[in-house]
N, C-alpha and C positions, 0 to 999 in steps of 0.2 A: 504494500500500500504506500503510495507516495506521501511525503511529509505533509503536503498541503491538504490531503484528503482527510475528512473527519470520519470517525467510525460510525457506521450505520446502526442506529438504534431501532430495533423492531418494537413496534407498539401494537398492542392488541386492539382490535376494533372496539368502539364504544358499544355497550350493551344496548340492544334495540329496546324500544318501549314495550314491545310485546313480551320479550323475554324477561324484562324487569318486572312487568305486571304479573307474569306467570310465577316468577320466583317469589314475589311479595304476597300474592293472594292465592297461589296454587295450594299450599298446605292447608290454608283455612277452608278452601272449597272442598278439599278431600275430607277434612274433619267434619264439615257440615253435612256432606253427602253421606258419610257413615252414620252420623247421628240420625239423619232423616230415614236411612234404611232400617236402623235398629228400632226406632219408634214406629215406623210404618209397618214393620213386620210384627210388632208387639213383643219382641224379644226381651225388652226391659221388664215386662211383667213377670218374667221367670225369676227375677232377682228378689225372691221373698224367702223368709225362713220356712214357710210351708213347703216350698219346693225342695229346700235342703233337707228338711226334717223327714218328709215322706220318702226320700231317696237315701236316707241316712245309712241304712245297712248296706245297700248296694255300693254307695260311695266308699264306705269303710272297707269293704271287701276289695274294691278296685285299688284303693290306696295301699292296702296290705301287699298286693301283688305287684304294683307298679308305682312305688312311692316317688321316684324321680320324675316320671312322666306326669303323675298327678300333681306334683308340686309345680312343675313347669306350666301345666294347664291352669292351675290356680293363679299363678303370677301373671300369665298372659291375660286371663279374664279380668283380673283386678286392674291391670294396666289399662285395658279397654274401658272398664267402668269409669275410671278416673279421667282418662283422656277424652272420653265422649261425654263427660259430666252426667252420667246416668245415675238415677237414684238407686241406692243399694250398697253403698260403701260400708255402712254399718253392718248390714247383713253379711257381706263378704268377710269382714274382719272377724265377726263372731263365728262364721263358718270355718275360717282358717284355724281358730283355736279349737273348735269342736272336732274337726276332722283330722288335724295334724298334731294337736296339742299346742299349747301356747309357746313352748320352747322353739318349735319350728315355725308355727303359724305367725308369730309376731315378727321375727326378722324377715320372713318372706313378704309379709304385708307392708312393712316399712320400705323394702326395696321396690315392690310393685307400685305402691302409692307415690313414691318419689319419682319413679320413671314416668308414670302417667301424668303427674303434675308438671314435670319438666317438659313433656311434649306440648301441653297446653301453653306453657310459658314461652317456649321457643316459637310456636305458631303465632301467638299473640304479639310477641316482640317483632317478628318478621313482618307481620301485616300492619296491625294498628300502631305498634310501638314506633316503627320508622316514620310512618305518616304523621303521627302525633309529635314526634321530636322535631320534624321539619316545620310544623306550624305552632310550636309551643310558644306561648307568650311568657312574659317575665314571671308571672305568678307560678306557672307550671315549672319553669326552670328552677325557681327557688325551692319549690316542693320536691323536685327531683334531687336537687343538691342535698337538701335536708334528709331525705329518705336514704340516699346512697351513703351519706356519712355514717349513719347508724343502721345500715340495712339489715345486718344479722340480728340485732336486738329487736328491731321492729318485726322482722319475719317470725322470730321465735314467739313474740307476743301474739301476732295474728294467728299462728298455728296452734298455740296453746289455749287461747281463749275461744271457747266454742260458739261465741256470738257471731263469728264471721263465717259465712259459707265457704267450704273448701275451694270451690271453683272461683270464687271472687278473689281469694288470696292467691290463686294461681295467676289471675289476670293483672291485678294491681301492680305487682313488682315489675311485670313486663312493660307496663306503660310508664313506670317511674325509673326505668333504666338500671335496674339492679343487675349486677354481673351474674352470669350463669352459675359460676362456682358458688357464689354466696347464696343464690336461690336454692341450689341443690343441698348445700350444707344446712341452711336454715330449715328447709322442708324436712329433711331426714331427722334432724335433732328435734324439731318441734312436734313431730307426730309420734315420737317414741312413747311418751307417757300414756297418751290415749290408746295407742295401739296395744300396748302391753295390758292395760286395764281391761279392754274389751276382749282381747284374746284370752286372758285368764278367765273372764266371765264366760266366754264361749266354751272353753274347755270343761267347764263344770255343768254344761247343759245336757250331757249325754243321757242321763237317767230321765230327765224331764222330757226330752225328745222321744225317748222310747215309750214313756207312759202316755204322752199325748198321741203318739202314733196308734197305740192300742185303742185308746178312746175313739179316735177319729175313724179308724178302720171298722170298729164295731158299729159306729153310727152309720157309716156308709152301707155296711152289710144289712142293717136293720131297715134302712129307709129306701133302698133301691133307687128308683128314678128321682125321688125327691131329696136325695142325699145332698146335692149341691146347695140347696136352699136351707136345709135343716142342720147340716153338719159344718161346724166351724173349727178351724185350727187356731187354738188360742194362745200360742206362744208369741208374745209381742216384744220384739227386741227393744222397742222404745222405752219399755219399763225399766231397762237396765241403766238408762241415762237419768240418774237421780240428781236432786239438787245439790247433795253433798259432793258428788263427783264433779259437777259443773263448777262448784265453788273452788274445789281443789285445783282444777285446771286454770281458773281465773287467777288464783293466787300465784300459780307457776308463771302465768303470763306477766303479772306485775313484777315478779323477780327478774324476768328477762329484760324489763325496762330499767332496772337499777343502773346498768352502765350508761344508758342514755341520760338519766337524771344526774348521775355523778359528773359526766362530761359537761352537761349544761351548767351545773353548779360551779365547776372548776373554771369554765370560761367566764362566767359572770363574776366570780370572785377575783380572777386575775384582772379583769377589766376595771373593777372597783379599786383594786390595789394600785393599778397604774394611774387611775384618775386621782387617787388621794396622795400619791407620791409627790412631794414638792419638786418642782422643776428648778434646774440651775438658773440662778439670777432672780428667783422669786423671793429670796430672803430680804429682810430689811437691812439696809446699809446704815 
């Protein structure tokens, strides 16, 4: 190459608007399409404790012979439930403890729920998050900065306090610019207490499920064609969510905010100390 010649720099062509739109909105459209399919086919109605209970013996037998496959199926199903924001996460958590024991069910649930939540987070950040960041006004920028500064503590608080729906906590950090690593860590740590509590509760329901199955099957046998209207399956997972349990989670959430409170106090204290420190030349001569 002659001394006067400049090296040729190859540049990749600019991304076309169509490809950019597909990259931005494609994952969201896929997720929305899967949600529409599941609700349209009525598959979400199978996520009940009645379904798990009536198939309890069959599921236990399958797990005994195929524990690895069964665990993978459970994790994949849980990921789908969370990623598609389907009702039934509590039932799935209880079922994990019931079928696998809480020692296996709880870790599997934490992994599955974290993966599902991360899928929603990434999809929301790619679609809404990028568009919102481009149009963000000063107030949203300040909110994003404040949230990102204490992202892990805020995430732990939102995960621990049951007042906030799980899917909302998946979306908000994506819109506020939380890093992926922080989101994954905060989600995994934040759901551990609740997951363990409900997995342990689920592991103790075996005898209750067997008794309820006997009552329900006897009712069905006695009522024939009228069984559907006259026989009820009366195990309600919602009764396990007691006020004492909710209070315990709320207190854990407040503990997660202690670092934020301490950081805020430290900054305010430092600012007051600087303000009260006499400046050079302010003394009386």
